[in-house]
C-alpha positions as CSV (number, residue, x, y, z in Angstrom):
1,M,-240.6,-115.5,78.6
2,G,-242.2,-116.8,81.6
3,K,-241.5,-119.7,84.3
4,V,-240.4,-122.9,82.3
5,T,-243.6,-125.5,83.1
6,I,-243.4,-129.1,83.1
7,Q,-246.3,-128.7,80.1
8,Q,-243.3,-126.5,78.0
9,L,-241.0,-129.6,78.0
10,K,-243.4,-131.5,77.4
11,E,-244.8,-129.6,73.9
12,M,-240.7,-129.3,73.3
13,K,-240.3,-132.8,72.9
14,K,-244.0,-133.1,70.9
15,K,-242.8,-131.0,68.6
16,G,-239.0,-131.8,68.6
17,E,-237.3,-128.8,69.9
18,K,-234.2,-129.7,72.2
19,I,-233.7,-128.6,75.6
20,S,-231.1,-127.4,77.1
21,M,-230.1,-128.0,81.0
22,V,-227.3,-127.2,82.9
23,T,-226.3,-127.5,86.3
24,A,-225.8,-124.4,89.0
25,Y,-225.2,-124.2,92.5
26,D,-225.2,-120.8,93.7
27,Y,-226.6,-117.1,93.2
28,S,-223.9,-116.0,90.8
29,Q,-224.0,-118.8,88.9
30,A,-227.9,-119.0,88.4
31,V,-227.5,-115.3,87.2
32,L,-225.6,-116.5,84.2
33,V,-227.5,-119.1,83.3
34,E,-231.1,-117.0,83.3
35,K,-229.8,-114.3,81.8
36,A,-228.4,-117.3,79.2
37,G,-232.4,-118.2,78.2
38,I,-231.3,-121.7,79.5
39,E,-234.6,-124.1,80.0
40,V,-233.6,-126.7,83.3
41,I,-231.5,-125.5,86.2
42,L,-230.2,-129.1,88.0
43,V,-229.0,-128.4,91.7
44,G,-227.2,-131.4,91.0
45,D,-225.5,-133.5,93.9
46,S,-222.5,-133.0,91.9
47,L,-222.3,-129.8,93.9
48,S,-220.4,-132.2,95.8
49,M,-217.3,-132.5,94.7
50,T,-217.1,-129.2,92.2
51,M,-218.2,-127.5,95.3
52,L,-217.4,-128.8,98.4
53,G,-214.4,-130.6,97.4
54,F,-215.6,-134.4,98.0
55,P,-214.0,-137.2,96.0
56,G,-217.6,-138.3,95.0
57,T,-221.0,-137.1,95.5
58,V,-222.3,-140.1,98.4
59,N,-221.1,-137.3,101.2
60,L,-223.6,-134.0,100.4
61,T,-226.6,-134.2,102.9
62,T,-229.8,-132.4,102.7
63,D,-229.2,-130.0,104.3
64,E,-226.5,-129.2,102.2
65,M,-228.5,-129.1,98.9
66,I,-231.5,-127.3,100.1
67,H,-228.1,-124.4,101.1
68,H,-226.8,-124.7,97.6
69,I,-230.7,-124.8,95.9
70,R,-232.0,-121.2,97.7
71,P,-230.1,-119.1,96.1
72,V,-230.3,-120.7,92.7
73,V,-233.8,-120.1,92.8
74,K,-233.3,-116.7,93.8
75,G,-230.7,-115.9,91.2
76,A,-232.9,-117.6,88.5
77,P,-236.5,-117.5,88.3
78,T,-237.2,-118.0,84.8
79,P,-235.4,-121.9,84.5
80,M,-237.3,-125.1,85.5
81,I,-235.1,-125.5,89.1
82,V,-234.6,-129.2,89.5
83,G,-232.9,-130.2,93.2
84,D,-231.1,-133.2,93.7
85,M,-232.1,-135.7,96.3
86,V,-228.7,-137.0,97.8
87,F,-227.9,-140.2,98.7
88,G,-229.3,-141.5,101.4
89,S,-232.3,-139.5,101.6
90,Y,-235.0,-141.7,100.1
91,N,-233.4,-145.6,100.4
92,E,-234.5,-146.7,103.5
93,S,-238.5,-146.1,103.4
94,L,-241.5,-144.1,101.4
95,S,-242.3,-142.0,104.9
96,Q,-238.8,-141.2,104.3
97,A,-238.2,-140.2,100.8
98,I,-241.5,-138.2,101.1
99,G,-240.4,-136.0,104.0
100,S,-236.9,-135.5,102.3
101,A,-238.9,-134.2,99.2
102,N,-241.1,-132.2,101.3
103,R,-237.6,-130.6,102.4
104,L,-236.4,-129.7,99.2
105,M,-239.6,-128.4,97.7
106,K,-240.4,-126.3,101.5
107,E,-237.2,-125.3,102.4
108,G,-235.4,-124.7,98.8
109,G,-238.0,-124.0,96.6
110,C,-237.6,-125.9,94.3
111,D,-239.9,-126.6,91.3
112,A,-239.1,-130.6,91.4
113,L,-237.2,-133.0,92.4
114,K,-234.7,-136.0,90.6
115,L,-233.8,-139.1,92.3
116,E,-231.6,-141.8,91.1
117,G,-232.6,-145.5,89.9
118,G,-235.2,-147.1,88.6
119,C,-237.2,-147.0,91.7
120,P,-240.8,-146.3,90.6
121,D,-242.6,-147.2,93.8
122,I,-240.6,-144.5,95.2
123,I,-241.3,-142.1,92.5
124,E,-245.1,-142.9,92.5
125,A,-245.5,-142.0,96.1
126,I,-243.3,-138.3,95.6
127,V,-245.7,-137.9,92.9
128,K,-248.8,-138.4,94.9
129,A,-247.3,-136.4,97.2
130,G,-247.9,-133.5,95.3
131,I,-244.4,-133.4,94.2
132,P,-243.1,-132.9,90.7
133,V,-240.4,-135.7,89.6
134,Q,-237.2,-136.3,87.1
135,G,-235.8,-139.8,86.9
136,H,-232.3,-141.0,86.2
137,I,-231.2,-144.1,85.0
138,G,-228.3,-145.3,83.5
139,L,-225.0,-144.3,85.2
140,T,-226.1,-143.8,88.8
141,P,-223.3,-142.0,90.7
142,Q,-224.6,-142.2,93.9
143,T,-224.1,-146.1,93.5
144,A,-221.8,-146.2,90.9
145,S,-219.7,-148.8,93.1
146,M,-222.6,-151.2,92.4
147,L,-222.5,-150.6,88.5
148,G,-218.8,-151.0,88.7
149,G,-217.5,-147.9,88.6
150,F,-218.0,-144.6,86.7
151,K,-218.3,-146.9,83.1
152,V,-220.7,-146.9,80.1
153,Q,-224.2,-148.7,80.7
154,G,-226.7,-151.2,78.8
155,K,-223.7,-152.2,76.3
156,N,-225.5,-155.5,76.0
157,L,-229.2,-156.0,74.8
158,D,-230.2,-158.0,78.3
159,A,-229.1,-154.4,79.7
160,A,-230.7,-152.4,77.5
161,K,-234.0,-154.3,77.8
162,K,-233.5,-153.2,81.5
163,L,-233.3,-149.9,80.9
164,I,-235.7,-149.6,78.3
165,D,-238.3,-151.0,80.9
166,D,-237.1,-148.8,83.7
167,A,-237.7,-145.5,81.7
168,K,-241.2,-146.7,81.0
169,A,-242.0,-148.1,84.4
170,I,-240.8,-144.8,85.6
171,E,-243.2,-142.6,83.4
172,Q,-245.9,-145.1,84.3
173,A,-245.2,-143.7,87.8
174,G,-245.5,-140.5,87.3
175,A,-242.5,-138.9,86.7
176,F,-241.9,-136.0,84.2
177,S,-238.9,-136.7,82.6
178,I,-235.6,-138.8,83.0
179,V,-232.0,-138.0,83.0
180,V,-230.4,-141.1,80.7
181,E,-226.5,-141.1,81.8
182,C,-223.5,-142.9,79.6
183,V,-225.4,-145.3,77.2
184,P,-224.9,-146.0,74.0
185,E,-226.3,-143.4,71.4
186,E,-228.8,-146.2,69.6
187,L,-230.1,-147.1,73.0
188,A,-230.9,-143.5,74.2
189,R,-232.9,-143.2,71.4
190,A,-235.0,-146.4,71.7
191,I,-235.5,-145.0,75.0
192,S,-236.5,-141.9,73.8
193,Q,-238.8,-143.5,71.4
194,A,-240.4,-146.1,74.0
195,V,-241.7,-142.6,76.5
196,S,-244.3,-139.8,76.2
197,I,-242.1,-137.6,78.6
198,P,-238.7,-136.0,77.8
199,I,-235.5,-137.4,78.1
200,I,-232.6,-135.8,78.9
201,G,-229.1,-137.1,77.9
202,I,-225.5,-136.8,79.5
203,G,-223.0,-139.2,77.7
204,A,-226.1,-140.4,75.7
205,G,-226.0,-138.9,72.5
206,R,-227.8,-137.0,69.8
207,Y,-231.5,-138.6,69.8
208,C,-232.6,-137.6,73.2
209,D,-235.1,-135.1,73.8
210,G,-232.4,-132.3,75.5
211,Q,-229.4,-132.6,77.0
212,V,-227.8,-131.6,80.2
213,L,-224.2,-130.6,81.4
214,V,-222.3,-129.8,84.7
215,F,-221.6,-125.9,84.8
216,H,-217.8,-126.3,85.7
217,D,-217.0,-129.0,83.5
218,M,-218.3,-127.0,80.3
219,L,-216.6,-124.3,81.3
220,G,-213.4,-125.6,82.6
221,L,-213.9,-124.9,86.3
222,F,-213.4,-128.5,87.3
223,D,-210.0,-130.1,86.6
224,K,-209.8,-133.2,88.4
225,F,-211.2,-135.3,85.5
226,L,-213.4,-134.2,82.5
227,P,-215.2,-137.5,81.2
228,K,-215.2,-138.3,77.4
229,F,-218.8,-136.6,76.9
230,V,-218.6,-133.0,77.9
231,K,-217.9,-130.7,75.6
232,Q,-215.8,-127.5,76.8
233,Y,-217.2,-124.4,75.7
234,A,-215.0,-121.9,77.5
235,Q,-211.6,-122.2,79.4
236,I,-212.6,-120.1,82.3
237,G,-210.8,-121.3,84.9
238,S,-207.1,-121.0,83.4
239,E,-208.0,-117.3,83.0
240,I,-209.6,-116.5,86.6
241,I,-205.5,-117.7,87.2
242,Q,-204.2,-115.3,85.2
243,A,-206.4,-113.0,86.4
244,L,-205.1,-113.6,89.9
245,A,-201.5,-114.0,89.3
246,D,-202.0,-110.6,87.5
247,Y,-203.5,-109.4,90.3
248,K,-200.7,-110.8,92.4
249,K,-198.1,-109.1,90.2
250,E,-199.4,-105.6,90.4
251,V,-200.1,-106.0,94.3
252,K,-196.1,-106.9,94.7
253,D,-194.8,-104.5,92.1
254,G,-196.8,-101.6,93.5
255,A,-198.5,-101.1,90.4
256,F,-202.3,-101.4,91.6
257,P,-203.7,-99.6,92.9
258,E,-203.2,-96.8,90.6
259,E,-204.5,-93.1,91.2
260,K,-207.7,-93.9,90.1
261,H,-208.5,-96.6,92.1
262,T,-208.0,-94.0,95.2
263,F,-209.9,-91.4,96.8
264,G,-209.0,-88.0,97.5
265,G,-210.3,-85.1,99.6
266,L,-207.3,-84.7,102.4
267,N,-203.6,-84.0,101.4
268,A,-200.2,-85.3,103.1
269,E,-199.5,-81.3,104.9
270,D,-203.1,-81.4,106.7
271,L,-202.5,-84.7,108.2
272,K,-199.0,-84.2,109.3
273,G,-200.0,-82.7,112.4
274,L,-202.4,-86.2,113.4
275,Y,-199.3,-88.4,113.5
């Protein structure tokens, strides 16, 4: 399979073929995602929490994002790789937004960018600069405090209409797809029907054109909290803890290393005269 393209993703929506998308933040994770055949990797600003230990996404810098995009690009040549534009990197001016976008593309090497919020003017400017953009509406973690916290969005008709209008405006601005986060299932279906570009859901139900999950959440590698919409496909975190505990015990007991883990070539008699 060759490199996944924007055109392929749009064709998948037309055919009703679901799109799989997952986050990855380093080379080793990217290699695993590549082997699994996932179509899209998001180097998400969730790395602020999962990889850097911050309580939210606001702390992340563009330099840090670039640092994480680079190894993902090296580890996963087939999926489309989308880099997140971090908080504060596109909210001052259109020129700032284009400059930040240029840096992620040139220095990071990703295929496209994602930015949060219904901001078609910024999306249009970046697209006109020659950079593919994925939108992100509904719950937008970078500005969650303005939305009343990490809560479901679009729960009344006025709010639902606003999100549908945002999606249309983002499509009109030239975005190739939109992530829709934490909205009622039927609203996500309406958004998908209202636009021709793929809608990728996270906590948005069954009727989106694709789904995205955070690598650490779906594999049990992050235990600070677990959103309702996450399905854990493995508990690798607990397996790693057990493996480390087993290693420690064998080191303490002298059970590791065994003879098969050692190198020969000299014997104790030959070495006696050296010390």
